N, C-alpha and C positions, 0 to 999 in steps of 0.2 A: 471874632478870632477864628479864621478858617483852619488854622493848623493846630494840631495837638500832638504832643509826645507822651507816650506812656511807656513804662519800663518795669521790669521785675528782675530780681537778683537770684542767682543760684538755681531755683526750681521754678518752672513755669506752670506746674500742675497745681500749685498752691499759692496763696497770696503771701505777703501783701503786694499790691500793684501800685506804683506811683502814677498818678493820673494828672498832675499839674503842678505848676509853680505858684508863687505868691501873687502873680498877676493873672491867674486863670479866672475864667468866667465863674463867679460864685453860684449862679443859677445852675450851670452844668455840673459843677462840683457837688451841689446839693442833690441833683438828680442821680448822680453816681453813688451818693452816700459817703462822700469823701470827707476825711478829717484833715485839718491843717496841722502840721507839726514842724518843729525845728529839731533836727537831730544834733546832739551834742557834738561840737566841733565844726558844724556847718554855720556859715553866716547868712543862710537863706532859709526860707520856709518852703515846704512842699505839701501837696495834697496826696493822700494815699487811701486806699480801700483794702479791706482784708480779702476781697474776692480774687480769684485767679484771673489772669489776663484774658482768658477766653470769655468769661462772664462780662468783663469790662468791654471787650470788643463787641460782644453781642448788644450790649446796652447802647454803645456809641453808634453802632450801625442803625439802630432804631431811631436815632436822632439825625441820621443823614451823613455820618462820617464814614469815610472809606480809607482803607489802608493804602498808603502810597509806597511805603517801604518798611523793611524790617531788617535788623542786623543784630549780631551778637558782639559785645564789647567785653572781653574778659569773661566774667561770670554774670554779666548783665545782658538782658535782651531788651531791645528798644524798638517800638513801633512808631512810625510817623503816620498820622491820619490827617485827612483834609475834608472839609465840608464845603460843598458847592454853594 
């Protein structure tokens, strides 16, 4: 999976950071220390870590991921990363 989306809501100085969906690479999710959860009212699962986005981005860079784009959507920040 060469593309990865991560996001955080409201504050980017603190976690949690969403790092994947139910189809994400389990090995990468384990490397990030991510936990799989289902939020009440959602019909999908997501992986999250309690780390701030900067920590997650540093970890992903060490694995060869690079930020392609970043945007804000309401109170949510989203980063799109790609691995060559």
